[in-house]
N, C-alpha and C positions, 0 to 999 in steps of 0.2 A: 690458514689465514684467519686472523682475528677480526671479528665484526666490531666496528666502532659503535659505541653507545653514546647517546646524547644524555647529558646530565639531567635534563628536564624529564626524560622518559624513564630514568632509573628511580625517580622519586616515587614514594608510595602514592597510589591513586587516592582520590578523594573518597570520602565515606559514601557508600552506596545509598541511594534514596529508596530502593526497593530490593528485597531479596525473595527468591522463590526456591523452594525445594520440592521436587516431585519424586515420589518413590513408586517404582513399578516392580512388583514382585518382591522377592527377598533380597536380591543382590544389586538391582539396578536403581541408581539414584541420580537425578539431574539437579544440579545446583546452578542458579543464575543470579546475578546481581546487576543492577542498572543504576548509573549515577543520575543526578538531576539533569545534566545536559543530555544524557541518553533518552530520558523520558520526554524531554522537550522536543528532541529531534524526531522521535517516534510519533509523537502527537502531531507535529507539523506534517510528516509524511502521510499519516492516515487522513488528516483533514484535507490535504491536497488531493489525495486519491478520491475521496468522497465528493469533493467539489467538482473535480474534472469529470467524474462519471455522471454526476447529475446534469452537467451541461450537455454532455453527449446524448444522454437519454432525452432531454428536453428538445434538443435540436432534431433528433430522429423523429420524435413525435410530431413536431411542427411540419416537417417535410412530408410525412405520411398523410397528414390531414389535408395538406395543400393539394397533393397530386393523387389521383386515383390509381389503383393497381394496374388496371387495364383500360386503355382508351377505347371508346366505342368505334367500331369499324363502319364508316359511312360509305365505303366503296362498294359494298355488296348491294345488289338489286334483287328485290323479290320478283319471282316470276317464273 
């Protein structure tokens, strides 16, 4: 069974905005390239993660400052 191809997907991709090549040892090489749209999407994801984690940490700090860890026990009597 032949897989249909879309004409837009068979065109050559746009020029990469960033290229990285990492070599480990003598035989292992990792090559990566990212387009401008890819860089923008990675930046949006990272900023979203950082903003959401900052809000969670701030909310946890406010709640801990409001409420003590253990409430005093007033039901005990000395004697």
